[in-house]
Each structure stands twice: as structure tokens, then as C-alpha cells.
PDB file with SEQRES, HELIX, SHEET and CRYST1 records, atoms N, CA, C and O in Angstrom:
SEQRES   1 A   84  MET GLU VAL VAL ALA ALA VAL VAL GLY ALA LEU VAL THR          
SEQRES   2 A   84  GLU THR GLY LYS LEU LEU CYS GLY CYS ALA CYS SER LYS          
SEQRES   3 A   84  ILE SER THR ALA VAL ASN LEU PRO SER ASN LEU ALA VAL          
SEQRES   4 A   84  LEU VAL LYS GLU MET ASP ASN LEU MET GLY ARG ARG LYS          
SEQRES   5 A   84  GLU VAL LYS GLU VAL GLU GLU VAL ALA GLY GLU GLU GLY          
SEQRES   6 A   84  ASN LYS MET ARG ALA GLN VAL ILE LYS TRP LEU LYS ASP          
SEQRES   7 A   84  VAL GLU ASN LEU GLN LEU                                      
HELIX    1 AA1 GLU A    2  GLU A   63  1                                  62    
HELIX    2 AA2 ALA A   70  GLN A   83  1                                  14    
CRYST1    1.000    1.000    1.000  90.00  90.00  90.00 P 1           1          
ATOM      1  N   MET A   1      63.976 135.677  68.968  1.00  0.00           N  
ATOM      2  CA  MET A   1      64.689 136.737  69.620  1.00  0.00           C  
ATOM      3  C   MET A   1      64.684 138.006  68.776  1.00  0.00           C  
ATOM      4  O   MET A   1      64.517 139.108  69.298  1.00  0.00           O  
ATOM      5  N   GLU A   2      64.867 137.843  67.472  1.00  0.00           N  
ATOM      6  CA  GLU A   2      64.859 139.000  66.585  1.00  0.00           C  
ATOM      7  C   GLU A   2      63.491 139.678  66.567  1.00  0.00           C  
ATOM      8  O   GLU A   2      63.394 140.897  66.428  1.00  0.00           O  
ATOM      9  N   VAL A   3      62.442 138.881  66.707  1.00  0.00           N  
ATOM     10  CA  VAL A   3      61.083 139.426  66.718  1.00  0.00           C  
ATOM     11  C   VAL A   3      60.885 140.294  67.959  1.00  0.00           C  
ATOM     12  O   VAL A   3      60.316 141.382  67.869  1.00  0.00           O  
ATOM     13  N   VAL A   4      61.347 139.826  69.104  1.00  0.00           N  
ATOM     14  CA  VAL A   4      61.229 140.580  70.349  1.00  0.00           C  
ATOM     15  C   VAL A   4      62.010 141.888  70.242  1.00  0.00           C  
ATOM     16  O   VAL A   4      61.529 142.938  70.670  1.00  0.00           O  
ATOM     17  N   ALA A   5      63.199 141.826  69.679  1.00  0.00           N  
ATOM     18  CA  ALA A   5      64.012 143.018  69.523  1.00  0.00           C  
ATOM     19  C   ALA A   5      63.327 144.021  68.587  1.00  0.00           C  
ATOM     20  O   ALA A   5      63.365 145.228  68.826  1.00  0.00           O  
ATOM     21  N   ALA A   6      62.707 143.514  67.529  1.00  0.00           N  
ATOM     22  CA  ALA A   6      62.012 144.386  66.583  1.00  0.00           C  
ATOM     23  C   ALA A   6      60.807 145.057  67.247  1.00  0.00           C  
ATOM     24  O   ALA A   6      60.559 146.242  67.027  1.00  0.00           O  
ATOM     25  N   VAL A   7      60.060 144.304  68.058  1.00  0.00           N  
ATOM     26  CA  VAL A   7      58.886 144.849  68.745  1.00  0.00           C  
ATOM     27  C   VAL A   7      59.320 145.900  69.764  1.00  0.00           C  
ATOM     28  O   VAL A   7      58.735 146.981  69.826  1.00  0.00           O  
ATOM     29  N   VAL A   8      60.339 145.590  70.559  1.00  0.00           N  
ATOM     30  CA  VAL A   8      60.833 146.536  71.561  1.00  0.00           C  
ATOM     31  C   VAL A   8      61.397 147.785  70.881  1.00  0.00           C  
ATOM     32  O   VAL A   8      61.167 148.903  71.341  1.00  0.00           O  
ATOM     33  N   GLY A   9      62.126 147.594  69.799  1.00  0.00           N  
ATOM     34  CA  GLY A   9      62.677 148.729  69.054  1.00  0.00           C  
ATOM     35  C   GLY A   9      61.581 149.631  68.516  1.00  0.00           C  
ATOM     36  O   GLY A   9      61.681 150.854  68.605  1.00  0.00           O  
ATOM     37  N   ALA A  10      60.532 149.033  67.955  1.00  0.00           N  
ATOM     38  CA  ALA A  10      59.418 149.811  67.422  1.00  0.00           C  
ATOM     39  C   ALA A  10      58.692 150.549  68.540  1.00  0.00           C  
ATOM     40  O   ALA A  10      58.287 151.699  68.368  1.00  0.00           O  
ATOM     41  N   LEU A  11      58.530 149.898  69.672  1.00  0.00           N  
ATOM     42  CA  LEU A  11      57.858 150.513  70.816  1.00  0.00           C  
ATOM     43  C   LEU A  11      58.658 151.707  71.341  1.00  0.00           C  
ATOM     44  O   LEU A  11      58.094 152.767  71.615  1.00  0.00           O  
ATOM     45  N   VAL A  12      59.947 151.531  71.476  1.00  0.00           N  
ATOM     46  CA  VAL A  12      60.804 152.611  71.954  1.00  0.00           C  
ATOM     47  C   VAL A  12      60.807 153.765  70.948  1.00  0.00           C  
ATOM     48  O   VAL A  12      60.766 154.929  71.346  1.00  0.00           O  
ATOM     49  N   THR A  13      60.855 153.460  69.671  1.00  0.00           N  
ATOM     50  CA  THR A  13      60.867 154.492  68.634  1.00  0.00           C  
ATOM     51  C   THR A  13      59.579 155.310  68.670  1.00  0.00           C  
ATOM     52  O   THR A  13      59.631 156.539  68.641  1.00  0.00           O  
ATOM     53  N   GLU A  14      58.430 154.651  68.734  1.00  0.00           N  
ATOM     54  CA  GLU A  14      57.147 155.360  68.746  1.00  0.00           C  
ATOM     55  C   GLU A  14      56.977 156.189  70.019  1.00  0.00           C  
ATOM     56  O   GLU A  14      56.467 157.308  69.975  1.00  0.00           O  
ATOM     57  N   THR A  15      57.405 155.636  71.144  1.00  0.00           N  
ATOM     58  CA  THR A  15      57.327 156.386  72.403  1.00  0.00           C  
ATOM     59  C   THR A  15      58.212 157.621  72.332  1.00  0.00           C  
ATOM     60  O   THR A  15      57.818 158.699  72.775  1.00  0.00           O  
ATOM     61  N   GLY A  16      59.389 157.466  71.784  1.00  0.00           N  
ATOM     62  CA  GLY A  16      60.307 158.597  71.628  1.00  0.00           C  
ATOM     63  C   GLY A  16      59.727 159.675  70.722  1.00  0.00           C  
ATOM     64  O   GLY A  16      59.859 160.865  71.005  1.00  0.00           O  
ATOM     65  N   LYS A  17      59.081 159.258  69.628  1.00  0.00           N  
ATOM     66  CA  LYS A  17      58.461 160.224  68.719  1.00  0.00           C  
ATOM     67  C   LYS A  17      57.354 161.004  69.429  1.00  0.00           C  
ATOM     68  O   LYS A  17      57.246 162.219  69.270  1.00  0.00           O  
ATOM     69  N   LEU A  18      56.537 160.303  70.209  1.00  0.00           N  
ATOM     70  CA  LEU A  18      55.456 160.977  70.931  1.00  0.00           C  
ATOM     71  C   LEU A  18      55.997 161.987  71.935  1.00  0.00           C  
ATOM     72  O   LEU A  18      55.517 163.118  72.004  1.00  0.00           O  
ATOM     73  N   LEU A  19      56.988 161.582  72.706  1.00  0.00           N  
ATOM     74  CA  LEU A  19      57.555 162.482  73.708  1.00  0.00           C  
ATOM     75  C   LEU A  19      58.251 163.666  73.059  1.00  0.00           C  
ATOM     76  O   LEU A  19      58.109 164.800  73.518  1.00  0.00           O  
ATOM     77  N   CYS A  20      58.989 163.416  72.013  1.00  0.00           N  
ATOM     78  CA  CYS A  20      59.701 164.489  71.316  1.00  0.00           C  
ATOM     79  C   CYS A  20      58.711 165.441  70.663  1.00  0.00           C  
ATOM     80  O   CYS A  20      58.896 166.657  70.706  1.00  0.00           O  
ATOM     81  N   GLY A  21      57.660 164.897  70.057  1.00  0.00           N  
ATOM     82  CA  GLY A  21      56.645 165.734  69.410  1.00  0.00           C  
ATOM     83  C   GLY A  21      55.985 166.662  70.402  1.00  0.00           C  
ATOM     84  O   GLY A  21      55.767 167.837  70.109  1.00  0.00           O  
ATOM     85  N   CYS A  22      55.664 166.145  71.571  1.00  0.00           N  
ATOM     86  CA  CYS A  22      55.032 166.950  72.613  1.00  0.00           C  
ATOM     87  C   CYS A  22      55.988 168.045  73.084  1.00  0.00           C  
ATOM     88  O   CYS A  22      55.602 169.208  73.199  1.00  0.00           O  
ATOM     89  N   ALA A  23      57.211 167.671  73.349  1.00  0.00           N  
ATOM     90  CA  ALA A  23      58.205 168.643  73.823  1.00  0.00           C  
ATOM     91  C   ALA A  23      58.487 169.689  72.749  1.00  0.00           C  
ATOM     92  O   ALA A  23      58.595 170.877  73.054  1.00  0.00           O  
ATOM     93  N   CYS A  24      58.606 169.263  71.515  1.00  0.00           N  
ATOM     94  CA  CYS A  24      58.878 170.202  70.424  1.00  0.00           C  
ATOM     95  C   CYS A  24      57.725 171.185  70.255  1.00  0.00           C  
ATOM     96  O   CYS A  24      57.947 172.366  69.986  1.00  0.00           O  
ATOM     97  N   SER A  25      56.507 170.707  70.410  1.00  0.00           N  
ATOM     98  CA  SER A  25      55.341 171.573  70.304  1.00  0.00           C  
ATOM     99  C   SER A  25      55.355 172.632  71.390  1.00  0.00           C  
ATOM    100  O   SER A  25      55.090 173.804  71.120  1.00  0.00           O  
ATOM    101  N   LYS A  26      55.660 172.233  72.606  1.00  0.00           N  
ATOM    102  CA  LYS A  26      55.704 173.174  73.730  1.00  0.00           C  
ATOM    103  C   LYS A  26      56.831 174.194  73.537  1.00  0.00           C  
ATOM    104  O   LYS A  26      56.655 175.381  73.810  1.00  0.00           O  
ATOM    105  N   ILE A  27      57.965 173.731  73.076  1.00  0.00           N  
ATOM    106  CA  ILE A  27      59.101 174.630  72.844  1.00  0.00           C  
ATOM    107  C   ILE A  27      58.762 175.620  71.738  1.00  0.00           C  
ATOM    108  O   ILE A  27      59.058 176.809  71.855  1.00  0.00           O  
ATOM    109  N   SER A  28      58.146 175.137  70.672  1.00  0.00           N  
ATOM    110  CA  SER A  28      57.771 176.005  69.557  1.00  0.00           C  
ATOM    111  C   SER A  28      56.789 177.079  70.021  1.00  0.00           C  
ATOM    112  O   SER A  28      56.905 178.239  69.626  1.00  0.00           O  
ATOM    113  N   THR A  29      55.831 176.700  70.849  1.00  0.00           N  
ATOM    114  CA  THR A  29      54.865 177.667  71.379  1.00  0.00           C  
ATOM    115  C   THR A  29      55.568 178.729  72.211  1.00  0.00           C  
ATOM    116  O   THR A  29      55.260 179.915  72.091  1.00  0.00           O  
ATOM    117  N   ALA A  30      56.501 178.318  73.048  1.00  0.00           N  
ATOM    118  CA  ALA A  30      57.224 179.265  73.899  1.00  0.00           C  
ATOM    119  C   ALA A  30      58.097 180.199  73.071  1.00  0.00           C  
ATOM    120  O   ALA A  30      58.184 181.391  73.364  1.00  0.00           O  
ATOM    121  N   VAL A  31      58.740 179.668  72.048  1.00  0.00           N  
ATOM    122  CA  VAL A  31      59.623 180.475  71.203  1.00  0.00           C  
ATOM    123  C   VAL A  31      58.817 181.495  70.401  1.00  0.00           C  
ATOM    124  O   VAL A  31      59.257 182.630  70.217  1.00  0.00           O  
ATOM    125  N   ASN A  32      57.645 181.095  69.926  1.00  0.00           N  
ATOM    126  CA  ASN A  32      56.816 181.973  69.096  1.00  0.00           C  
ATOM    127  C   ASN A  32      55.938 182.925  69.905  1.00  0.00           C  
ATOM    128  O   ASN A  32      55.248 183.763  69.324  1.00  0.00           O  
ATOM    129  N   LEU A  33      55.950 182.815  71.209  1.00  0.00           N  
ATOM    130  CA  LEU A  33      55.076 183.624  72.055  1.00  0.00           C  
ATOM    131  C   LEU A  33      55.219 185.124  71.817  1.00  0.00           C  
ATOM    132  O   LEU A  33      54.197 185.790  71.654  1.00  0.00           O  
ATOM    133  N   PRO A  34      56.410 185.694  71.788  1.00  0.00           N  
ATOM    134  CA  PRO A  34      56.510 187.149  71.574  1.00  0.00           C  
ATOM    135  C   PRO A  34      55.891 187.610  70.252  1.00  0.00           C  
ATOM    136  O   PRO A  34      55.189 188.620  70.217  1.00  0.00           O  
ATOM    137  N   SER A  35      56.145 186.881  69.177  1.00  0.00           N  
ATOM    138  CA  SER A  35      55.576 187.302  67.893  1.00  0.00           C  
ATOM    139  C   SER A  35      54.070 187.077  67.880  1.00  0.00           C  
ATOM    140  O   SER A  35      53.334 187.870  67.293  1.00  0.00           O  
ATOM    141  N   ASN A  36      53.599 186.005  68.519  1.00  0.00           N  
ATOM    142  CA  ASN A  36      52.158 185.766  68.598  1.00  0.00           C  
ATOM    143  C   ASN A  36      51.470 186.874  69.390  1.00  0.00           C  
ATOM    144  O   ASN A  36      50.384 187.320  69.019  1.00  0.00           O  
ATOM    145  N   LEU A  37      52.093 187.317  70.470  1.00  0.00           N  
ATOM    146  CA  LEU A  37      51.522 188.407  71.265  1.00  0.00           C  
ATOM    147  C   LEU A  37      51.510 189.714  70.481  1.00  0.00           C  
ATOM    148  O   LEU A  37      50.560 190.490  70.580  1.00  0.00           O  
ATOM    149  N   ALA A  38      52.550 189.956  69.711  1.00  0.00           N  
ATOM    150  CA  ALA A  38      52.596 191.174  68.898  1.00  0.00           C  
ATOM    151  C   ALA A  38      51.473 191.168  67.867  1.00  0.00           C  
ATOM    152  O   ALA A  38      50.828 192.192  67.641  1.00  0.00           O  
ATOM    153  N   VAL A  39      51.243 190.031  67.251  1.00  0.00           N  
ATOM    154  CA  VAL A  39      50.156 189.909  66.278  1.00  0.00           C  
ATOM    155  C   VAL A  39      48.811 190.113  66.974  1.00  0.00           C  
ATOM    156  O   VAL A  39      47.933 190.794  66.443  1.00  0.00           O  
ATOM    157  N   LEU A  40      48.649 189.532  68.146  1.00  0.00           N  
ATOM    158  CA  LEU A  40      47.405 189.681  68.895  1.00  0.00           C  
ATOM    159  C   LEU A  40      47.137 191.144  69.244  1.00  0.00           C  
ATOM    160  O   LEU A  40      46.015 191.627  69.089  1.00  0.00           O  
ATOM    161  N   VAL A  41      48.161 191.843  69.713  1.00  0.00           N  
ATOM    162  CA  VAL A  41      48.001 193.263  70.063  1.00  0.00           C  
ATOM    163  C   VAL A  41      47.608 194.066  68.824  1.00  0.00           C  
ATOM    164  O   VAL A  41      46.725 194.921  68.892  1.00  0.00           O  
ATOM    165  N   LYS A  42      48.255 193.797  67.702  1.00  0.00           N  
ATOM    166  CA  LYS A  42      47.945 194.510  66.459  1.00  0.00           C  
ATOM    167  C   LYS A  42      46.503 194.253  66.029  1.00  0.00           C  
ATOM    168  O   LYS A  42      45.785 195.181  65.658  1.00  0.00           O  
ATOM    169  N   GLU A  43      46.089 193.006  66.082  1.00  0.00           N  
ATOM    170  CA  GLU A  43      44.727 192.654  65.673  1.00  0.00           C  
ATOM    171  C   GLU A  43      43.686 193.230  66.633  1.00  0.00           C  
ATOM    172  O   GLU A  43      42.599 193.617  66.205  1.00  0.00           O  
ATOM    173  N   MET A  44      44.012 193.289  67.930  1.00  0.00           N  
ATOM    174  CA  MET A  44      43.094 193.912  68.892  1.00  0.00           C  
ATOM    175  C   MET A  44      42.966 195.403  68.608  1.00  0.00           C  
ATOM    176  O   MET A  44      41.873 195.957  68.718  1.00  0.00           O  
ATOM    177  N   ASP A  45      44.057 196.056  68.249  1.00  0.00           N  
ATOM    178  CA  ASP A  45      43.998 197.472  67.878  1.00  0.00           C  
ATOM    179  C   ASP A  45      43.102 197.676  66.662  1.00  0.00           C  
ATOM    180  O   ASP A  45      42.296 198.606  66.624  1.00  0.00           O  
ATOM    181  N   ASN A  46      43.248 196.802  65.671  1.00  0.00           N  
ATOM    182  CA  ASN A  46      42.395 196.880  64.482  1.00  0.00           C  
ATOM    183  C   ASN A  46      40.924 196.687  64.853  1.00  0.00           C  
ATOM    184  O   ASN A  46      40.049 197.402  64.365  1.00  0.00           O  
ATOM    185  N   LEU A  47      40.672 195.721  65.716  1.00  0.00           N  
ATOM    186  CA  LEU A  47      39.303 195.437  66.148  1.00  0.00           C  
ATOM    187  C   LEU A  47      38.712 196.619  66.901  1.00  0.00           C  
ATOM    188  O   LEU A  47      37.552 196.974  66.696  1.00  0.00           O  
ATOM    189  N   MET A  48      39.508 197.228  67.770  1.00  0.00           N  
ATOM    190  CA  MET A  48      39.021 198.378  68.529  1.00  0.00           C  
ATOM    191  C   MET A  48      38.748 199.566  67.610  1.00  0.00           C  
ATOM    192  O   MET A  48      37.810 200.329  67.840  1.00  0.00           O  
ATOM    193  N   GLY A  49      39.562 199.723  66.575  1.00  0.00           N  
ATOM    194  CA  GLY A  49      39.316 200.776  65.589  1.00  0.00           C  
ATOM    195  C   GLY A  49      38.007 200.544  64.856  1.00  0.00           C  
ATOM    196  O   GLY A  49      37.226 201.470  64.637  1.00  0.00           O  
ATOM    197  N   ARG A  50      37.784 199.307  64.484  1.00  0.00           N  
ATOM    198  CA  ARG A  50      36.527 198.961  63.798  1.00  0.00           C  
ATOM    199  C   ARG A  50      35.340 199.163  64.727  1.00  0.00           C  
ATOM    200  O   ARG A  50      34.287 199.635  64.299  1.00  0.00           O  
ATOM    201  N   ARG A  51      35.505 198.809  65.994  1.00  0.00           N  
ATOM    202  CA  ARG A  51      34.446 198.991  66.982  1.00  0.00           C  
ATOM    203  C   ARG A  51      34.086 200.469  67.100  1.00  0.00           C  
ATOM    204  O   ARG A  51      32.910 200.827  67.166  1.00  0.00           O  
ATOM    205  N   LYS A  52      35.108 201.323  67.125  1.00  0.00           N  
ATOM    206  CA  LYS A  52      34.874 202.761  67.221  1.00  0.00           C  
ATOM    207  C   LYS A  52      34.067 203.253  66.020  1.00  0.00           C  
ATOM    208  O   LYS A  52      33.139 204.047  66.176  1.00  0.00           O  
ATOM    209  N   GLU A  53      34.419 202.785  64.831  1.00  0.00           N  
ATOM    210  CA  GLU A  53      33.684 203.167  63.624  1.00  0.00           C  
ATOM    211  C   GLU A  53      32.219 202.742  63.706  1.00  0.00           C  
ATOM    212  O   GLU A  53      31.319 203.511  63.367  1.00  0.00           O  
ATOM    213  N   VAL A  54      31.993 201.522  64.157  1.00  0.00           N  
ATOM    214  CA  VAL A  54      30.624 201.002  64.255  1.00  0.00           C  
ATOM    215  C   VAL A  54      29.838 201.775  65.306  1.00  0.00           C  
ATOM    216  O   VAL A  54      28.659 202.065  65.107  1.00  0.00           O  
ATOM    217  N   LYS A  55      30.483 202.113  66.430  1.00  0.00           N  
ATOM    218  CA  LYS A  55      29.807 202.898  67.464  1.00  0.00           C  
ATOM    219  C   LYS A  55      29.394 204.270  66.919  1.00  0.00           C  
ATOM    220  O   LYS A  55      28.312 204.764  67.237  1.00  0.00           O  
ATOM    221  N   GLU A  56      30.249 204.881  66.107  1.00  0.00           N  
ATOM    222  CA  GLU A  56      29.917 206.171  65.508  1.00  0.00           C  
ATOM    223  C   GLU A  56      28.715 206.050  64.577  1.00  0.00           C  
ATOM    224  O   GLU A  56      27.834 206.910  64.578  1.00  0.00           O  
ATOM    225  N   VAL A  57      28.681 204.988  63.789  1.00  0.00           N  
ATOM    226  CA  VAL A  57      27.540 204.746  62.900  1.00  0.00           C  
ATOM    227  C   VAL A  57      26.284 204.509  63.733  1.00  0.00           C  
ATOM    228  O   VAL A  57      25.196 204.959  63.371  1.00  0.00           O  
ATOM    229  N   GLU A  58      26.440 203.805  64.847  1.00  0.00           N  
ATOM    230  CA  GLU A  58      25.310 203.542  65.732  1.00  0.00           C  
ATOM    231  C   GLU A  58      24.746 204.860  66.288  1.00  0.00           C  
ATOM    232  O   GLU A  58      23.529 205.036  66.349  1.00  0.00           O  
ATOM    233  N   GLU A  59      25.615 205.768  66.686  1.00  0.00           N  
ATOM    234  CA  GLU A  59      25.177 207.056  67.223  1.00  0.00           C  
ATOM    235  C   GLU A  59      24.425 207.867  66.167  1.00  0.00           C  
ATOM    236  O   GLU A  59      23.375 208.444  66.451  1.00  0.00           O  
ATOM    237  N   VAL A  60      24.965 207.904  64.955  1.00  0.00           N  
ATOM    238  CA  VAL A  60      24.305 208.634  63.867  1.00  0.00           C  
ATOM    239  C   VAL A  60      22.948 207.998  63.570  1.00  0.00           C  
ATOM    240  O   VAL A  60      21.959 208.706  63.379  1.00  0.00           O  
ATOM    241  N   ALA A  61      22.898 206.688  63.532  1.00  0.00           N  
ATOM    242  CA  ALA A  61      21.639 205.996  63.256  1.00  0.00           C  
ATOM    243  C   ALA A  61      20.612 206.311  64.338  1.00  0.00           C  
ATOM    244  O   ALA A  61      19.434 206.508  64.042  1.00  0.00           O  
ATOM    245  N   GLY A  62      21.059 206.359  65.591  1.00  0.00           N  
ATOM    246  CA  GLY A  62      20.150 206.689  66.687  1.00  0.00           C  
ATOM    247  C   GLY A  62      19.612 208.108  66.565  1.00  0.00           C  
ATOM    248  O   GLY A  62      18.437 208.360  66.832  1.00  0.00           O  
ATOM    249  N   GLU A  63      20.471 209.027  66.164  1.00  0.00           N  
ATOM    250  CA  GLU A  63      20.043 210.413  65.976  1.00  0.00           C  
ATOM    251  C   GLU A  63      19.032 210.544  64.851  1.00  0.00           C  
ATOM    252  O   GLU A  63      18.155 211.407  64.897  1.00  0.00           O  
ATOM    253  N   GLU A  64      19.151 209.696  63.844  1.00  0.00           N  
ATOM    254  CA  GLU A  64      18.233 209.736  62.704  1.00  0.00           C  
ATOM    255  C   GLU A  64      16.984 208.900  62.949  1.00  0.00           C  
ATOM    256  O   GLU A  64      16.108 208.827  62.087  1.00  0.00           O  
ATOM    257  N   GLY A  65      16.894 208.272  64.111  1.00  0.00           N  
ATOM    258  CA  GLY A  65      15.724 207.466  64.444  1.00  0.00           C  
ATOM    259  C   GLY A  65      15.790 206.036  63.921  1.00  0.00           C  
ATOM    260  O   GLY A  65      14.790 205.318  63.962  1.00  0.00           O  
ATOM    261  N   ASN A  66      16.932 205.621  63.438  1.00  0.00           N  
ATOM    262  CA  ASN A  66      17.100 204.250  62.952  1.00  0.00           C  
ATOM    263  C   ASN A  66      17.634 203.372  64.075  1.00  0.00           C  
ATOM    264  O   ASN A  66      18.283 203.849  65.006  1.00  0.00           O  
ATOM    265  N   LYS A  67      17.348 202.091  63.967  1.00  0.00           N  
ATOM    266  CA  LYS A  67      17.838 201.147  64.967  1.00  0.00           C  
ATOM    267  C   LYS A  67      18.894 200.241  64.338  1.00  0.00           C  
ATOM    268  O   LYS A  67      18.831 199.897  63.158  1.00  0.00           O  
ATOM    269  N   MET A  68      19.852 199.874  65.161  1.00  0.00           N  
ATOM    270  CA  MET A  68      20.882 198.938  64.711  1.00  0.00           C  
ATOM    271  C   MET A  68      20.318 197.520  64.777  1.00  0.00           C  
ATOM    272  O   MET A  68      19.455 197.216  65.600  1.00  0.00           O  
ATOM    273  N   ARG A  69      20.817 196.672  63.905  1.00  0.00           N  
ATOM    274  CA  ARG A  69      20.389 195.273  63.919  1.00  0.00           C  
ATOM    275  C   ARG A  69      20.889 194.595  65.180  1.00  0.00           C  
ATOM    276  O   ARG A  69      21.912 194.982  65.743  1.00  0.00           O  
ATOM    277  N   ALA A  70      20.169 193.594  65.611  1.00  0.00           N  
ATOM    278  CA  ALA A  70      20.522 192.855  66.827  1.00  0.00           C  
ATOM    279  C   ALA A  70      21.917 192.246  66.714  1.00  0.00           C  
ATOM    280  O   ALA A  70      22.648 192.174  67.701  1.00  0.00           O  
ATOM    281  N   GLN A  71      22.284 191.808  65.513  1.00  0.00           N  
ATOM    282  CA  GLN A  71      23.606 191.201  65.319  1.00  0.00           C  
ATOM    283  C   GLN A  71      24.721 192.218  65.555  1.00  0.00           C  
ATOM    284  O   GLN A  71      25.780 191.872  66.078  1.00  0.00           O  
ATOM    285  N   VAL A  72      24.482 193.465  65.173  1.00  0.00           N  
ATOM    286  CA  VAL A  72      25.489 194.513  65.365  1.00  0.00           C  
ATOM    287  C   VAL A  72      25.634 194.817  66.847  1.00  0.00           C  
ATOM    288  O   VAL A  72      26.746 194.967  67.352  1.00  0.00           O  
ATOM    289  N   ILE A  73      24.509 194.908  67.540  1.00  0.00           N  
ATOM    290  CA  ILE A  73      24.541 195.171  68.976  1.00  0.00           C  
ATOM    291  C   ILE A  73      25.263 194.038  69.699  1.00  0.00           C  
ATOM    292  O   ILE A  73      26.065 194.282  70.600  1.00  0.00           O  
ATOM    293  N   LYS A  74      24.975 192.793  69.301  1.00  0.00           N  
ATOM    294  CA  LYS A  74      25.644 191.638  69.924  1.00  0.00           C  
ATOM    295  C   LYS A  74      27.149 191.684  69.634  1.00  0.00           C  
ATOM    296  O   LYS A  74      27.958 191.405  70.520  1.00  0.00           O  
ATOM    297  N   TRP A  75      27.526 192.031  68.409  1.00  0.00           N  
ATOM    298  CA  TRP A  75      28.942 192.111  68.055  1.00  0.00           C  
ATOM    299  C   TRP A  75      29.649 193.143  68.919  1.00  0.00           C  
ATOM    300  O   TRP A  75      30.746 192.895  69.421  1.00  0.00           O  
ATOM    301  N   LEU A  76      29.019 194.306  69.094  1.00  0.00           N  
ATOM    302  CA  LEU A  76      29.611 195.343  69.933  1.00  0.00           C  
ATOM    303  C   LEU A  76      29.811 194.853  71.366  1.00  0.00           C  
ATOM    304  O   LEU A  76      30.844 195.119  71.980  1.00  0.00           O  
ATOM    305  N   LYS A  77      28.823 194.139  71.894  1.00  0.00           N  
ATOM    306  CA  LYS A  77      28.952 193.602  73.256  1.00  0.00           C  
ATOM    307  C   LYS A  77      30.061 192.562  73.324  1.00  0.00           C  
ATOM    308  O   LYS A  77      30.829 192.527  74.286  1.00  0.00           O  
ATOM    309  N   ASP A  78      30.143 191.718  72.306  1.00  0.00           N  
ATOM    310  CA  ASP A  78      31.201 190.697  72.275  1.00  0.00           C  
ATOM    311  C   ASP A  78      32.586 191.342  72.255  1.00  0.00           C  
ATOM    312  O   ASP A  78      33.502 190.877  72.934  1.00  0.00           O  
ATOM    313  N   VAL A  79      32.733 192.405  71.480  1.00  0.00           N  
ATOM    314  CA  VAL A  79      34.020 193.101  71.402  1.00  0.00           C  
ATOM    315  C   VAL A  79      34.354 193.745  72.749  1.00  0.00           C  
ATOM    316  O   VAL A  79      35.501 193.710  73.194  1.00  0.00           O  
ATOM    317  N   GLU A  80      33.350 194.327  73.389  1.00  0.00           N  
ATOM    318  CA  GLU A  80      33.580 194.930  74.705  1.00  0.00           C  
ATOM    319  C   GLU A  80      34.031 193.866  75.709  1.00  0.00           C  
ATOM    320  O   GLU A  80      34.903 194.121  76.540  1.00  0.00           O  
ATOM    321  N   ASN A  81      33.436 192.677  75.629  1.00  0.00           N  
ATOM    322  CA  ASN A  81      33.834 191.587  76.532  1.00  0.00           C  
ATOM    323  C   ASN A  81      35.269 191.130  76.271  1.00  0.00           C  
ATOM    324  O   ASN A  81      35.961 190.703  77.195  1.00  0.00           O  
ATOM    325  N   LEU A  82      35.712 191.216  75.032  1.00  0.00           N  
ATOM    326  CA  LEU A  82      37.099 190.856  74.717  1.00  0.00           C  
ATOM    327  C   LEU A  82      38.085 191.794  75.391  1.00  0.00           C  
ATOM    328  O   LEU A  82      39.187 191.381  75.754  1.00  0.00           O  
ATOM    329  N   GLN A  83      37.702 193.044  75.561  1.00  0.00           N  
ATOM    330  CA  GLN A  83      38.584 194.028  76.186  1.00  0.00           C  
ATOM    331  C   GLN A  83      38.821 193.689  77.652  1.00  0.00           C  
ATOM    332  O   GLN A  83      39.883 193.985  78.199  1.00  0.00           O  
ATOM    333  N   LEU A  84      37.846 193.077  78.277  1.00  0.00           N  
ATOM    334  CA  LEU A  84      37.973 192.768  79.692  1.00  0.00           C  
ATOM    335  C   LEU A  84      38.973 191.678  79.826  1.00  0.00           C  
ATOM    336  O   LEU A  84      39.259 191.237  80.939  1.00  0.00           O  
TER     337      LEU A  84                                                      
END                                                                             
């Protein structure tokens, strides 16, 4: 009888931990959402500033007859897609 009680107790404890962990994770995500969004907006602003700098360098390079590397062009396109 004690063995059955120990098995049932362990099963209930582990199930409770799983359910609580899932719920706590969801609650933590919801609570942190405003600060996470603020960080995202700040980082997007930084990225857009960097994109502007790279575009300016690209324009100067084009005027001088130089070509941008394929990786730079791809990065610029990737950043533009992030804006959408």
C-alpha cells in the first residue's frame, strides 16, 4: 500500500511541476511583454540607423564606380524585409 501511495504521490508531483512550469512560463512571457517590445523597438531603430549608413556608403561606392559585395546587398534586402 505504501508503494502505491509513493508512486501516485510522485506522479501527482511531477504532473503538477509540468503544469505549473508551463503556466509560469506563459505568465512570465506576458508580464515581460512590454519591456521586450521596448527592447525590440530600440534595436529596430538601431538597425534602421545602421541600414541608412550602409545605404549611404552604397550610394557613394556606386558614384565612384565600385560595387557592393553580394553579402551587403543581401543584408540590406533582409533588413528591408524585417520592416514589412
